[in-house]
C-alpha positions in Angstrom: -74.7 -157.2 -77.6 -74.8 -157.0 -73.8 -74.5 -153.3 -72.8 -71.8 -154.1 -70.2 -69.7 -155.9 -72.8 -70.1 -153.0 -75.2 -69.0 -150.4 -72.6 -66.2 -152.7 -71.3 -64.7 -153.0 -74.8 -64.2 -149.3 -75.2 -60.6 -148.0 -75.4 -59.3 -146.4 -72.2 -56.3 -144.4 -71.0 -56.3 -146.5 -67.9 -54.5 -149.8 -67.1 -56.0 -150.0 -63.6 -57.8 -147.3 -61.7 -57.5 -148.9 -58.3 -54.0 -147.5 -57.8 -55.5 -143.9 -57.9 -57.9 -144.7 -55.1 -56.8 -143.1 -51.8 -57.6 -146.3 -50.0 -55.0 -148.3 -51.9 -52.0 -149.0 -49.7 -48.8 -149.0 -51.8 -45.6 -150.8 -50.8 -43.9 -147.4 -50.3 -45.1 -144.1 -49.0 -42.9 -141.3 -50.4 -42.1 -138.4 -48.0 -43.7 -140.1 -45.0 -40.7 -142.2 -43.9 -40.1 -140.0 -40.9 -43.7 -140.4 -39.6 -43.6 -144.2 -40.2 -40.4 -144.4 -38.2 -41.9 -142.3 -35.4 -44.8 -144.7 -34.9 -42.5 -147.7 -35.2 -40.3 -146.3 -32.5 -43.2 -146.5 -30.0 -44.8 -149.7 -31.3 -41.5 -151.7 -31.3 -42.1 -152.3 -27.6 -44.9 -154.6 -28.4 -42.4 -157.1 -29.9 -40.8 -157.4 -26.5 -44.2 -158.1 -24.8 -44.6 -154.5 -23.5 -47.7 -152.5 -24.2 -46.7 -149.4 -26.2 -47.7 -145.9 -25.2 -50.7 -144.3 -26.8 -50.0 -142.2 -30.0 -52.0 -139.4 -31.6 -51.3 -138.2 -35.1 -52.6 -134.9 -36.5 -52.7 -133.4 -39.9 -55.0 -131.9 -42.6 -57.0 -134.1 -44.9 -54.8 -135.9 -47.5 -51.5 -135.7 -45.6 -51.1 -139.5 -45.4 -52.2 -140.2 -41.8 -54.5 -143.2 -42.5 -52.0 -144.7 -45.0 -49.1 -144.4 -42.6 -51.1 -145.9 -39.7 -52.2 -148.9 -41.9 -48.6 -149.2 -43.3 -47.2 -149.4 -39.7 -49.9 -152.0 -38.8 -48.9 -154.1 -41.7 -45.2 -153.9 -40.9 -45.8 -154.7 -37.2 -47.9 -157.7 -38.1 -45.1 -159.0 -40.4 -42.5 -158.4 -37.7 -44.5 -160.2 -35.0 -44.6 -163.5 -36.9 -40.9 -164.0 -36.0 -41.5 -163.2 -32.3 -43.0 -165.1 -29.5 -45.7 -162.5 -28.8 -49.5 -162.3 -29.3 -50.0 -158.9 -31.0 -53.3 -157.8 -32.7 -53.7 -154.7 -34.7 -57.3 -153.4 -35.4 -58.5 -150.4 -37.4 -61.7 -148.6 -36.6 -63.2 -145.7 -38.7 -65.1 -143.6 -36.2 -67.5 -142.3 -38.9 -68.7 -145.9 -39.3 -68.8 -146.8 -35.6 -69.8 -143.6 -33.8 -70.4 -144.7 -30.1 -68.4 -146.4 -27.5 -70.7 -149.5 -27.5 -70.4 -149.9 -31.3 -66.6 -149.6 -31.3 -66.2 -152.1 -28.4 -68.7 -154.5 -30.1 -66.7 -154.2 -33.4 -63.4 -154.9 -31.6 -64.9 -158.0 -30.0 -66.1 -159.2 -33.4 -62.7 -158.6 -35.0 -61.0 -160.5 -32.2 -63.3 -163.5 -32.7 -66.2 -163.0 -30.2 -69.6 -162.7 -31.7 -71.5 -159.9 -29.9 -74.6 -157.9 -30.9 -74.4 -154.2 -31.9 -77.3 -153.5 -29.5 -79.1 -155.1 -26.7 -76.4 -155.6 -24.1 -75.6 -153.2 -21.3 -72.4 -151.2 -21.4 -71.0 -153.3 -18.5 -71.7 -156.6 -20.4 -70.0 -155.5 -23.5 -66.9 -154.0 -21.7 -66.5 -157.1 -19.5 -66.7 -159.3 -22.6 -64.0 -157.2 -24.3 -61.7 -157.3 -21.3 -62.1 -161.0 -20.8 -60.5 -161.5 -24.2 -57.2 -160.4 -22.8 -56.6 -163.4 -20.6 -53.6 -165.5 -21.5 -54.0 -167.8 -24.5 -53.2 -171.5 -24.7 -49.5 -170.7 -24.9 -49.6 -168.6 -21.7 -49.2 -165.3 -23.7 -51.0 -162.1 -23.0 -52.6 -160.4 -26.0 -51.4 -156.9 -26.8 -54.0 -155.0 -28.8 -53.1 -151.9 -31.0 -56.3 -150.0 -31.8 -56.2 -147.4 -34.6 -59.2 -144.9 -34.1 -59.5 -142.9 -37.4 -61.3 -139.6 -37.2 -61.6 -139.9 -33.5 -62.8 -136.3 -33.2 -66.1 -137.4 -34.8 -66.8 -140.0 -32.1 -65.7 -137.7 -29.2 -68.0 -134.9 -30.5 -71.0 -137.3 -30.9 -70.5 -139.6 -27.9 -68.1 -138.1 -25.4 -64.8 -139.6 -24.1 -66.3 -142.9 -22.6 -64.5 -145.0 -25.2 -61.1 -143.6 -24.3 -61.9 -144.0 -20.6 -62.6 -147.7 -21.2 -59.6 -148.4 -23.4 -57.1 -146.5 -21.3 -58.2 -148.5 -18.3 -58.0 -151.9 -20.1 -54.6 -153.7 -19.7 -52.5 -154.4 -22.8 -54.4 -151.9 -25.1 -52.5 -149.2 -27.0 -54.4 -146.5 -28.8 -53.4 -144.7 -32.0 -55.8 -141.8 -32.6 -56.0 -140.0 -35.9 -57.5 -136.5 -36.2 -57.7 -133.7 -38.8 -58.5 -131.4 -35.9 -55.6 -130.3 -33.7 -57.8 -129.2 -30.8 -59.9 -132.4 -30.6 -58.7 -133.0 -27.0 -61.0 -130.3 -25.8 -63.6 -133.0 -26.0 -61.7 -135.1 -23.5 -62.2 -134.6 -19.8 -59.0 -134.1 -17.6 -59.4 -137.5 -15.9 -59.2 -139.3 -19.2 -56.5 -137.0 -20.7 -54.3 -137.8 -17.7 -54.5 -141.6 -18.3 -54.0 -141.2 -22.1 -50.5 -139.6 -21.9 -50.1 -139.9 -25.6 -47.1 -139.2 -27.8 -48.0 -136.7 -30.6 -46.9 -136.8 -34.3 -47.8 -134.0 -36.7 -48.2 -134.6 -40.4 -47.2 -131.5 -42.4 -49.0 -130.8 -45.8 -47.2 -132.2 -48.9 -45.3 -129.7 -51.1 -45.9 -129.5 -54.8 -42.8 -131.5 -55.7 -43.7 -134.2 -53.1 -47.1 -134.5 -54.7 -45.4 -134.9 -58.1 -43.4 -137.8 -56.8 -46.5 -139.5 -55.4 -48.5 -139.0 -58.6 -45.7 -140.2 -60.8 -45.4 -143.5 -58.9 -49.2 -144.1 -59.0 -49.6 -143.0 -62.7 -47.1 -145.7 -63.8 -49.4 -148.3 -62.3 -52.6 -146.7 -63.4 -52.2 -145.3 -66.9 -51.1 -146.8 -70.2 -47.7 -145.6 -71.4 -47.7 -142.2 -73.1 -51.3 -141.5 -72.0 -50.5 -138.4 -70.0 -49.4 -135.0 -71.4 -46.3 -133.6 -69.7 -48.2 -130.9 -67.9 -50.9 -133.1 -66.3 -49.0 -134.3 -63.2 -47.4 -131.0 -62.4 -50.8 -129.3 -62.8 -52.5 -131.8 -60.5 -49.7 -131.3 -57.9 -49.8 -127.5 -58.1 -53.6 -127.4 -57.6 -53.5 -129.9 -54.7 -50.6 -127.9 -53.1 -52.9 -124.9 -53.0 -55.5 -127.1 -51.2 -53.1 -127.4 -48.2 -51.0 -130.2 -49.8 -53.9 -132.7 -50.1 -52.6 -135.9 -51.8 -56.1 -137.4 -51.8 -57.3 -134.4 -53.9 -54.3 -134.7 -56.2 -55.2 -138.4 -56.9 -58.9 -137.5 -57.4 -57.9 -134.8 -59.9 -55.7 -137.2 -61.9 -58.3 -140.0 -61.9 -61.1 -137.7 -62.9 -59.0 -136.1 -65.7 -58.4 -139.6 -67.0 -62.2 -140.4 -66.9 -62.9 -137.1 -68.8 -60.4 -138.3 -71.4 -62.2 -141.6 -71.8 -65.6 -139.8 -72.1 -64.1 -137.6 -74.9 -62.6 -140.8 -76.5 -59.2 -139.1 -76.3 -56.1 -141.3 -76.1 -54.2 -138.6 -74.2 -55.1 -136.9 -70.8 -54.6 -133.2 -71.4 -54.0 -130.3 -69.0 -57.4 -128.9 -69.8 -59.0 -132.1 -68.6 -57.4 -131.5 -65.2 -59.0 -128.0 -65.0 -62.4 -129.5 -65.8 -61.8 -132.2 -63.2 -61.1 -129.5 -60.6 -64.4 -127.8 -61.3 -66.3 -131.1 -61.3 -64.8 -132.2 -58.0 -65.3 -128.9 -56.3 -68.9 -128.7 -57.3 -69.7 -132.2 -56.1 -67.8 -131.8 -52.8 -69.5 -128.5 -51.8 -72.9 -129.7 -52.9 -72.6 -133.0 -51.0 -71.5 -131.2 -47.8 -74.2 -128.5 -47.9 -77.0 -131.0 -48.7 -76.2 -133.0 -45.5 -75.9 -130.0 -43.2 -78.7 -129.4 -40.7 -80.9 -126.4 -41.6 -79.5 -124.2 -38.8 -75.9 -124.7 -40.1 -77.1 -123.9 -43.6 -78.4 -120.6 -42.3 -75.1 -119.8 -40.6 -73.3 -120.6 -43.9 -75.8 -118.4 -45.7 -75.0 -115.5 -43.3 -71.3 -116.0 -43.9 -71.9 -115.9 -47.6 -73.9 -112.7 -47.3 -71.2 -111.0 -45.3 -68.5 -112.2 -47.6 -70.2 -110.8 -50.7 -70.5 -107.5 -48.9 -66.8 -107.6 -48.1 -67.5 -107.2 -44.4 -65.2 -108.4 -41.7 -66.9 -111.4 -40.2 -66.8 -111.6 -36.4 -69.0 -114.0 -34.4 -71.1 -111.1 -33.1 -71.8 -109.7 -36.6 -72.4 -113.2 -37.9 -75.0 -113.9 -35.2 -76.8 -110.7 -36.1 -77.2 -111.6 -39.8 -78.0 -115.3 -38.9 -80.9 -114.1 -36.7 -82.3 -112.0 -39.5 -82.1 -114.9 -41.9 -83.7 -117.3 -39.3 -86.7 -115.1 -38.7 -87.3 -116.1 -35.1 -86.2 -119.8 -35.5 -82.7 -119.3 -34.3 -80.3 -121.0 -31.8 -78.4 -119.3 -28.9 -75.2 -117.3 -29.5 -73.2 -119.9 -27.6 -74.4 -122.7 -30.0 -73.2 -120.6 -33.0 -69.6 -121.3 -31.8 -70.2 -125.1 -32.2 -71.5 -124.5 -35.7 -68.4 -122.4 -36.6 -66.2 -125.2 -35.3 -68.1 -127.9 -37.3 -68.0 -125.8 -40.5 -64.3 -125.3 -40.1 -63.7 -129.0 -39.7 -65.6 -129.5 -42.9 -63.3 -127.1 -44.7 -66.0 -124.6 -45.7 -64.6 -121.8 -43.5 -61.5 -120.9 -41.6 -61.1 -118.8 -38.4 -58.2 -116.6 -37.4 -57.7 -115.0 -34.0 -56.5 -111.4 -34.2 -55.4 -109.0 -31.5 -57.3 -105.6 -31.4 -54.5 -104.0 -29.4 -53.8 -103.2 -25.8 -56.9 -103.5 -23.6 -59.2 -104.5 -26.5 -58.8 -108.2 -26.4 -58.7 -110.8 -29.2 -61.3 -111.5 -31.8 -62.0 -114.5 -34.1 -62.3 -113.5 -37.8 -64.2 -115.9 -40.0 -63.4 -116.4 -43.7 -65.2 -118.4 -46.4 -63.0 -121.1 -47.9 -65.0 -122.0 -51.0 -66.1 -120.3 -54.2 -69.1 -117.9 -53.5 -71.0 -118.7 -56.7 -70.6 -122.5 -56.1 -71.9 -122.1 -52.5 -74.8 -120.0 -53.7 -75.8 -122.8 -56.2 -75.5 -125.4 -53.4 -77.4 -123.4 -50.7 -80.3 -122.3 -52.9 -80.6 -125.6 -54.7 -81.3 -127.2 -51.2 
């Protein structure tokens, strides 16, 4: 018997796993109606032939930012079919296209112009892009809505040239998505002044909101009666502790179901959710640490050392321990601040500014945000 036929014939608690994938876009996004309406309030201008203002949306991982942006794109596309306008909506993930040239080339390709991803000058690629905004055969100007997901990654790697180009191109409206509230520190004043964006903040989901999301998805994903009563509330409670991360809640539920299949159990039990949590956490931390540059691994090792000693971790004390660990192969004190910001963006640490009292200034205190034993295994398995 073919091995794939044999495995495929095994009983499963699932009807269809795809509905538990965070990339799946449902027909309804519970508890994000207000944010969808906020985007639509600005984008509706495009239906009248007016380029909408730029929009920036902020929020922690798993708060629905990408899903809401894609949902709004889908709705605008549907609405524009009944209007005499030429509207295009394009989505770019800035972890896949990390430079201005790559993003502009990708946009050209999505809009129907075949251009290479390397080999042209910046002026050639920008002029090709801008020439696409000339009136079409019906005398209509094209209005382009560009969604730039995880824009902070591109800005940190390549600077603000892309925003400079897009904000100075007629009929382009930018929707930027960032997990990082302070990402605009990467944008120079001349670009920031032309961006003039409207800001929308996505709060974390509460536990009951996560229950609502998981119940909708579970009806599509699992066979009837396959979930114990405590499974969804437990997934929601654990994800609520992770800053209301719906993506994490979905991962927990899916992984718990996969554990049930491995055990040949017809029911997903609460204990499987706890096992799923340990499995996901281990893989997440290990994957992140393995891909960190060696200098950042040393900074993390210094934070781990100070955490285990229950010391207050200031940037100055951290730098002292980091230099000891590095044994002469260390970076400057100023560079450490970049590493701290990057580790915070990855969710491995958090920083909190505290006041030392009158005349003593303010200090950043660093805290580890993952299990120490898990981090030890990841660092010393590198």
